[in-house]
C-alpha positions, 0 to 999 in steps of 0.5 A, a space after each residue: 604577722 600571724 593572724 589569729 582567728 577569734 570567735 564572734 562575741 556570743 557565738 559560744 553561748 549560742 552553741 549551747 542553746 540547742 543542746 540545752 533545749 534538747 536536754 530540757 525536752 528529753 526530760 519533759 518526754 521522760 517525766 510528763 504523762 504520755 497523752 491519753 485519749 480520754 485526757 486530751 483537751 475536749 476543744 482539740 478533740 472536738 475540732 478534729 472531730 468536726 474537721 475530719 468528720 470522725 466519731 468521738 472515739 476515733 477523733 480522740 485516738 487520732 488526737 492522741 497519736 498526733 500529740 505523741 508524734 509531735 513530742 517525738 518529732 520535736 526531739 528529732 529536730 532538736 537533736 539535729 540542731 544540737 549536733 549541727 551546732 557542734 560542727 560535727 562531720 556527718 551530723 545528719 547521719 549521726 542524728 538519724 542514728 541517735 534519734 531512735 535511741 533517744 526516743 526509745 530511751 524517753 519511752 522506757 523511762 516514761 512507761 517504766 518498762 521497756 517498750 514493745 516492738 510497736 512502741 519502739 517503731 512508733 517512737 523511732 519513726 516519729 523521731 526520724 521524721 523530726 530529723 528529716 523535717 529539721 534537715 529540710 529547714 536547716 537553712 532557716 533557723 527562725 522557721 525551725 524555732 517557730 515550728 518547735 514552739 508551735 508543736 511544743 505548745 500543742 504537745 504541752 497543751 494536749 498532754 493529759 493532766 488528769 481526767 475531767 471533773 465530770 468524770 471524776 465526780 461521777 466515779 466518786 459518786 459511784 464508788 461511794 455508792 458501792 461502798 455504802 452497799 458493801 454489806 449486800 455484796 457476797 464474797 467470792 465470784 458472786 461478789 464480782 458479779 454483784 459489784 458490777 451490777 451495783 456500780 453500773 446500775 447506779 451509774 445508769 440510774 444516775 445518768 438517766 437517758 444521757 449518753 451511756 459512755 461517760 457513766 460507764 467510764 466512771 463505773 469502771 474507774 470506780 471499780 478499778 480503784 476499789 477492786 483493783 488498786 487505788 493507784 489507778 486514781 493516781 494515774 488519773 491524777 486524782 486524790 482518793 478518800 483515804 478515810 474510806 480506803 479500809 472499806 475498799 480494801 476489805 471489799 477487795 479482799 473478798 472478791 474473786 474471779 474463778 475463785 482467785 482474788 488476783 484475777 479479779 484485781 488484774 481484770 479491774 486494773 486493766 479495765 481502769 487503765 484502758 479508760 485512761 489510755 489507749 487499748 494497745 497501751 493498756 495491753 502492753 502494760 499488762 504484758 510488761 507486768 508479766 515480764 517483770 514478774 517472770 524476772 524474779 517475781 511470781 513468774 509469767 502468767 498466761 492466766 493473768 494475761 487473760 484477765 488483763 486482756 479481758 479487762 481491756 476488752 470490757 472497757 472497749 465494749 462499754 465505752 467505744 460508742 453509744 451502740 456498744 454501750 447500750 448493748 453492754 448496759 442491757 446485758 448487765 441489767 439482765 444479770 452479770 455472768 462471769 463467763 460472759 466477760 472472761 473465760 476460765 484461765 485455770 489450765 493456762 501456764 503460770 509461774 514461768 520464770 524468765 529463763 524458762 520462758 525464753 527456753 521453753 516458750 521462746 519469749 514473747 515472740 516464740 512459737 509456743 507463746 504465740 499458740 497460747 496467746 492465740 488460744 486466749 484470743 479464741 476463748 475471749 471471742 466466745 465471751 459474749 459480753 466482750 464483743 463489739 456491736 
């Protein structure tokens, strides 16, 4: 009598549990905003700060890195379990090979640009760590499930849902003050200087003797929305007052940096993104924008990249800690001068299309590119207002 092997009831259903969870988590990583330092829950940041005896800024950065790692670690664990559930041979090897691919794909979709080398390495290492962790727990499904739930809960809780109400209300008040005094702001480069003074002096007066870091963040967010791009507010998960948008656009058109409106916008958008993200991520967004422009757009611009980097460093100087914030506050109160915050990039190459960028400059990693980037860094180091104290 021939014996037939029948599958156990419910086995086929359980086979799809892990792949289903993997798909769901991959979608979450693709669409949920990446955890950001200033968007992480204060309760987590405060716990990390006290536990490890760190400054607020370092605690926020540490928390953000931990949350980002957690999301990708879960991806690796779920990938391993999904492959093992199919009874595929060499499942561990396959999981180790696929984990970096899935991680980078999720980053690419989430960021809307292809990750740079540092981001790729971070994503790959985090996902591979998840696979290795899954291998160590492969005989204990209950422990694996509990770990996924715990880490997933922390990631979801810590994922930024927008800036705090206090920061938003402060930025909103500063923005309204700037627009109310728009008639006093001259056009051109003088307007760039005057607008910074108006915003920051109001933020300083409004905060009185409190910690200057939050008022500075608020002033930067207000100016990045008014002088840069209103989409910065959307990145902060906040709605803007559409009735005042025409006023903001009118002021924005009249402000220049070294007689160029686009440089002023680059500076403030990058400054605002630096408030909402880590310094490195803000910089890579600027690089990604220039790379997209080189592929059929206005072309790669080292001048724009200089403004991007200056904006990021400005935010760092204004918000890193109390000492740095007070130094910048004093400089602004004594009168803003553009060369203190951004060097003149007029002689830097611009309008470089992708083919030319690859052939003449060697791409992002080319020797010619490195020389120009080093020159940009050298010039930025001479800007006294961007130096940390």
